[in-house]
Each structure stands twice: as structure tokens, then as C-alpha cells.
N, C-alpha and C positions, 0 to 999 in steps of 0.2 A: 445472433440473428435467428429469427423464427422462419423456418422453411415449412412448406407443406410437405407431408410425409412422402408423397410421390417424388417431389422435386429433390428432397434430401437423399432419397435412395438413388435417384438418377445421378446426382452429382458424385456421391460416394462411389458408385459402380464405375463410372467412366473416368474418374480422376484418381482412383485408388492406386493404380500401378505407378503413375507418374509421381504422385505425392509420396509413395513409399520410398522413392529414391532419396528423399531428404534423410531418412533414418539410415540409409546405407552409408552415410558419411560419419556416423557417430561411432567412435571406437569404444571398445569395452572399458578402456581406462577413463572415459569421460565421467566427470562428476555430476553432470546434469545435461539436460537438453530443454530448449524452449522452442516451440513452434508458433509462428504467427501466420494466420491465414486471413485473406480477404480484408485487409486492414481498411482500405479505402471504402469498400462497401459497408463495412461495419460502422465506420464513422458517419457515413451518410444515413444509415439506419438509426443510429443513436441521435443524430441531429434532428431527425424527423419524428422520433418516437419518445424521446425522453426530455424532460424539462431542463435537466442539468446540462446535457450536451447541446441542447437546442440553444441555450443562452451562451454557453462557452464557445461553440463553433459558429453560430449564426451571425449574420451581419448586424442584427438588431441587438446583439449582446457584445461579447468580446471580439467576435470576428476572427477567431483562431483559424478556421478553415480557409478563409480568404487569404489570410496572412501566409499560411503554409503554401498554398498554391501560387501566391505571388513570389515567394522565395524560389519555388521550383521553376516558375516561368523565367525569372531573371537568371537563375543558374543555367537553365537549359540554353538560353540565348547566349550567355557568355561562353559556355563550353561548346557551343555549336552542336547541341544535342536536341533532337526532337522532344519537346516537353511531354508529348503524349506518351512516349515510352516511359518517362519518369513516373507519370501519373498511373500508368498501367502497372509499373513495377510495385507501386504501393498496394496493389491488389494481388500480387504474386506471393506464393508461399515462401517463408523465410525461416531458417533454422539457426539457432544460436546454441553452441555446445562447447565443451572443453573442461578445463580445470582452473581453479585459482581465482575466479572472479565472483565476488559476492553480489547477488542481485536482491532487489527489494520489490515489493508489490508496486510501488510508485514508478520504478523503472519500467515495468511491463505495461502499466496502464497509460503510458504516454502514447501507445500505439504508433510509435515513431521509430522506424529502423535507423534513421540517421542519428537519433539520440543514442541508440545502442552502439553505433559505430564510433561516435565521438567518445563514449565511455570506454570503448575498446582501445581507441587510439592512445589513451592516456595510461593504459594498464600494462602494455608489453607482456601480457599474460598468455598462457597457452590456451587461448580461446579462439574460436573461429565462427564466422557467419557464412552460411550457404544461402544464396539468393537465386531463385529460379528466374531465368531470363533467356530468351532465344537470341538476344543481342547482348551478350555478357560484357564485351569490351566497351560497347557504347554505354551500358549501364555503369561500368567502371569509371568512364570519363565523367559522367554526371556525379557519381559519388565523390570523386576526387574534387570536383568543383564545389560541391556542397560543403565538404570538409576542409576546403581551402588547402588541398594537398596537390603535389605534383607527381605524375607517373614517371618512374624510372625503370626502364626495361633493359636488361643486359642480354646481348646476343647469345643465343644458345641456352638461356635459362628459362625454365618453365614457370618458376615462382619468382616474382619480381616485387618491387616496392612502391608504396605511396609515401612520400616524404613531406614533412612540414616542420616548422620550427618547434611545434608543440608535441611532435611524436612521429613514429613511423609505423606503417601497417604493411602487411605482405599480402599478395593476391595471386590468384590463378584464375584465368578465364577459360572455362570449358564449354563444351557443346551443351547448351541449355542451362548452364549454371555458372555463377560467380562465387568464388571462395575468397573471403578476406579474413586475415587472422592477425592476432596481436604479435606473433613472431613467426619466423619461417617454419619452425618445427610444427606449429599448430596447423598450418596450411598443408604441410607435407603429410602429417598424420591423417587429416581428413581425406586427402587424395588417396593415400595408400589404403585406407579403409574402404573407400568407394570402389577401388580397383580390386578389392579382395585380398590385399596383402596383409591386412591386420584384422583381427577378430572384431566383430561388431557387437555393440552393446545389446541389441535385441536378440542376438544369438545366445546370450548368457543370462539375461535378466528377464524373468517372467513378468515382473512388475513393469519393467520398461516397455515390454511388448503390449501389455494391457493398456498402458497410458497412451502409447503410440496409436493404437486402434481407436481409442476414444477421441483422439485429437481432431478427427474429421468433423466432429459435432461442435467444435468450439473455435472461437477466434484466437484465443491464447491458451496454450497447454504447456505446462512445465513439469518436469520431473527432476528432483534434486536429491542427491544423497546427503547424509549427515545434516549439518546445519548451514548449508550454503545459501539458503534463502532467508532473508531477514524480514520480519514483520514488526514494525515499531508500534504495535497495538496489543492490547490484551494482557494476559497474565504474564508476569515475569517471575518464574518459579524455578526451583532446583530440580528440573528434569532435563534430559537431553533429547534431541530430536534425531531419529534414525533416518527418516527421509520425508520429503515434502512433495505433494502433488498440487498443482495449481490449474484451475479451469476458469475461464471468463468468456462471456458472450452476452449479447443483448437478450433480454427476456421480458416480453411485454413492454412496459414503459420504463424499464430499468436496465442498467448494466449490472449483471450479477457476477461476482467473483467468489469462488469457493476455494479454500485452501485446506487440505487435509494433511495432518502430520502424524506419522507414527512416532510415538514417544517412548522413552525408556525411563522407568522409575526404579531407583535403587531399592525403594521400599514400596511394596504393593499397597500398603495402607494409605500412602499419599494419594494414590489414584482414587481410593474410596472417599477420601476427604473432598476431592474435587467433584466427584459425582454427587455427593450430598449437597454441594453448594448450588447446583443448578436449580433455578426456579423461573417463574414466569415474569418476575419483576413488576407485577401488577401494582404493588404498593408504591414502588419508586415512581412509576409513571403517573401516579395520582398525586404526587407531591408537587408543590410549586416549583417551576423551573424558570430560568432567565438566561439571557445571553444567547449565543448561537451555537454553543457546544455544551453537551451534557454527557456525562459518563457515570455508570454505576458499576461497582465491582465489590467483591467481598473485602471488608475492612481488614480481614486477617492477612490478605496478600499485601504485605508492606512494600515489597519490591515493585509491585504494580503501582502503588501510590507514589513511590519515588520516581518511577518512569513517567507517570502522568505529570507530576509537578515540575519535572525538568523541562517540560514544554513551556512553562511559564516563568520558572526561576532557574538561575544557574547554580543548582544545588551541589555541583561538584567543586565550586569555588570555596576556598578556605573560610571566608566569613559565613558561609551557609552551612557548614558541616554540623555545627552544634544545633542549628535550627532544624536541619534535616533529621537528625537523631531525635529531636523533640517531636517532630511531626510523626515519626514512626511510633513513638510512645503513644501519641493520641490515637493512632490507628489501632494499636494493640489493645488499648484499653476501651475500645468501642465495640459495638456488636452489629450484626447484620451487614448491610452494604454501606460503603462510603459513597458519597455523591460529590461530583465536581461540576461546577457550572463556570463557563468562561465566555469571553468575547474574543474571537479570533481576529476580528477586524477592529483593532484599537491601538492607539498610539502608545498607551501605557498598559501594563498587564492588568486585566480586570478578571479576577478569578476568585471563586469561593469554593471551599471544601467543607462538607457537612458530615459530621460523625455522630452516630447515635450513642449516647452515653450508656455504659454498662450499668452504672448506678448513679444516683442523684448527687453523690458527694464527689466533687471534682477538685477539692482543695489540693490534693497531692499533685494534680496536673497543673495547677496554677502556681505552685511554689517556684518552679524554675523561671517562670516569667517575672516573678517578683525579684528573684536573685539577679536577673539580667537588667533590672532597673526599668522595666516596662512601665509606661504611664498607665494608671488605673482610673477607671470611671465606671459609672452605672448608667445603663441606657435601657429603658423599658423594664427595669427590674433585673436586668441581666448584667453580670460583671464583664467589663471590657478591658482588655490589655492592649496597649498600642506599643509596638516594637519597631524601632527604626534601625536601619543599618546604612551602609554606603550606597545601597542599590534601591531598596524599596521600603515602604511603610506597610506593615502587616498588622492586622487586628485579629485578636482572638476573643470570641464572644461565647461566654459560658452560660447556658440555661440549664434547668433541671433535665431536659430531654436531649439536648444536642450541644455539641461543641463546634463552633464555626471558625475556620481560618479564612480570612478574606482580605483582599487589597482595597475593598470598599470601606468607607467610613461607616460606622453603625447606622447613621442616618440614611446614607445611600443604600446600604444593604436592606434595611427593613422597608424602605420606600419601594425599592425594586421588587422585593418579595411580595408586598401587598398589591402591587399593580400587575403582577405576573399571573399567567395561567399555568395549567399542567400540560404534560405531554399528551394526556388524553384529549386535551382540547385542540391539539395540533393536527391538522388534516394530513400533512405530509408524514408525520410520525405514525399515525394510525394506518396509513396506506402501506408503508414499508414494513411496519411491525406485523401486519397481517400476512405479508409474503415471507416473513422470516421464520426462524426456528421457534418452536413453541416454548422451549426452555433454554436458558443460557446462564452462563456464569458472569460474563462481562457484556455490557451493552453500552454502545456509544452512539450518539445522535448529533449530527451537524445540521442545523437549520439553515440550509443554503439560501432559502428565501430572504432571510435577513442580510446575508452576505451580498447577494446580488443587488438588493435594494440599496445597500450602503455603497457598493463599488460602482455600479453602472446604472442605478436608478430603475431597474426592472423589478416588477412585482409579479412573481409567479411561485406556485408551490414547488419546492425542490428540496432534496435532502440527501445526505449520505448517512447510511445506517450500517453499523458494525455489530456483530455478535460473535461470541466465542463460547464453546462448550466442550465437554469431554464425553466420549462414548464409553460404554462398558468394556470394549476391547482395547481401551487405552489410546484410541485415536483422538487427536485434538482437532476440532473443526472450527475454522474461521469463516464467517460469511459476511460479505461486503456488498452493499447495493448503492448505486447512484440513481436517484430518481429525478 
């Protein structure tokens, strides 16, 4: 959310002491913390200022906001809880911290504390949530109703249970806050830390203190040690992650999320290779593109290729393993960037991967296809191999310049290419690309305009744009925007 400078300073000044209490619960042993602030206000801002959330939340689109408040109203009525308290709670600060629970960017961008609680209910892990509220037990009753759980309180016990057939949570209702944990130890540790009986993370971690101070400027702020935070995007390479920092907030007409990871390379030359791969992708954006999903990445990153293709094919299944190894060979024998185009909204996989040939002679690449008995043909002067298995039919098209792997027939592929434009012709791409990093290694674009048109019949410019790059100090940066 964009505040005027005066208003931002005012809010930080007068809420800083109270908000700091959240971090007083985080023990030194915690593997991470996530802070969510002003969720309800943020969703309203995104609904009014971004095309993506306007369509997703608004009544003329998917109507997710109305559905959420409908659930809250029904739950409040059944639990005999004032629904205004529940809606107010969505705007109150919330902390998630602990050990053992892996989170992803998708988990956080739901902006839904009840989703996080549901995930926690199934984990039984040493994780806890602290939710600020002046009516903590009333909020607990509402949470129990939303999660379909029953409150069990034992006389004389300060930490009690929420029970259901699908799991058990533990809780403590304090003055001004509610703690809910995956097990009793998690709640007790949070309470002990708040009461000063255990050392706090911000007392020992300079990086943690820095991120905590920055959290007042963002809707979502996260700090994770090791590789506890998962991003199913970008480079899949042999380096380890030391820690991850996540920031997200509305910016202009977009939701912007930035993830910065400190990486560890066993060989410093590997970092130099990545730094040399960063470019502006001008040539790729000038190529014909089709479908609603486009991604560019260095063809030398074969693990990235594997990861991308698993979204479309079950490459871990036995019938695919030989094919997966062959696709890796195509990638290794190509140059520059690999390009993948696909349709996310399709009953059957529609995807094409394009590789730039290192040289014009591809006969050694075609030999395995002949050995597997692929049907051969010629289309527009290019050699075509049709390979069938129990799951899909895949075509390989060899031309002097490129090798194409596609689920489209050659006729469909070339017809689609000839009628398609480039990303440079796409208004949504040009808008988000202008806001993004100048250089990147990986770039992915989802044309949400096509998806909304297909699913709900709405036509408006909208996109999701992802970039990844490395900095000279070894930090890996992911940038994600919803427009």
C-alpha cells in the first residue's frame, strides 16, 4: 500500500511500540518469522488499484472478496461472535514463527490467516501464530468455528486445545493477543519468550532485527534461515541457500513481491557463470509468442528445464525418464536461451519448447528418435518426428536454426506461430517489464488477460511477471508482480 510520507511516519511512530510486541514472541531457536500487516486494507487497495485483484476479488469477476466475507458472516452467526470483530481481525498484525514447517510464496500471497492456520492444523509442528486482538477469546471462538474445531479447556491449565477429526491445535489467550500453535511446546516457547524466560531472536540476530524494522513498510515480511522457503520458479542449480528474505506490498497498479536469498557456492566460478548469463532478453521478447505462459531461461540450466516441463508432463514417471534424459540432451546441445510457451487453461497439455541449435547438423540428435520408432515426416522442409507413449503425443521439429518440442501437430504449431505477435506487442508485458529489473537470467510472463477471458469472460489487461537474477555479492533476487 502506498502511504503519503507524513501518514507513513505517523503510523510507524504511534504503532511501533505495540507492533514490536510481535517480535517479543520469537525465540532465538526459531527458523523463521513471517509478519502480515493490514491484510484487509491491502486487499481493498489491490481490488481498487490492480486489474488482477480487481477481477479476482470484485463482484464482476470471481467475487472472492464477497465469498470470504460471506463465510465470515456465516461463521460469526453460528459461533455467536460479532462479525465486525472478525473483519477487524483481518486488519490486525499477525506473526507466524517456529521450526519445521516449509512455506512457499503461494502460501503467503493468499493473504489469508485462516489458510495458514489450516496448514498449521495438519502439521503438528513446532510452529505458532500470534494474532493481535483485544478480544482474544472471542477471536479464538471465531477461529475454532472457521476451522471446524472444538475448544477444550482444562481447569487450571493456561494452554488448552482446539480439537477436530483432522487435527489438534493448542492455544493461549492473553491480554491483547492470541497464540495458536501446532503443539503445546510451540505455544509454551512463544509465551516463555514473551515473558523474558527465553532469549529472543532479535537479541542475537542482526539480520533479523534489520528485517523486523523494515516490516512496518510492507504487508508481508518474512525472514527464513537455511532453505525453509520454497520458490517453484527460476533456476534449479547446485547452490545452497543460507537465508531468505521476503517483502510484498501494493505498489502503484501492481502487487510487488521481492525475495532475496543469500546463496553459498562451493565454487566461486559458478557465480561468475550466472553473472555472465544476465541480459535484457530483448531478442527473446521480439520473438513470436503464443499461449498464456511464456518463460525464457539459459538453455545450459538443464535442471530448470526439467522443473519447467514437470508442470506439463509427469517426467518423474518411468515411461518419461528416457524422454527426460533426451530433452536434457537437446538443451545441452543448444545455445542462448530456451523458450517455453504454454496454455495454462487447457483440457490437454499445450506446450512448446524452442531451442536454438548450436550448429545446423542435428542428425545425432535425431538418431535416438529413430531408434525409438518415432514416425517421421517432412513439413515445410523441416524434419518431424512423432513420438507416442501411454500419456501424450509429442512432436520434435528440426530446422537449421531451431529444434522444437511440442504437443501441437506441426500444422497447429506453424499456424499458431504465424498468427501470433511478440511480447513487445503485448501492452501488459511492456507495462510490467518497464517496472522490473533491467537485466535478468530467468523471465516468465503469464498473460492473465487470456486466462480471465477464458474463465470468466472478462477482457482487461492483466499479467503476472517473474524475474530472477544474481548480484555480484552472491545474492539471488526474485521479483514477482501481479498487474
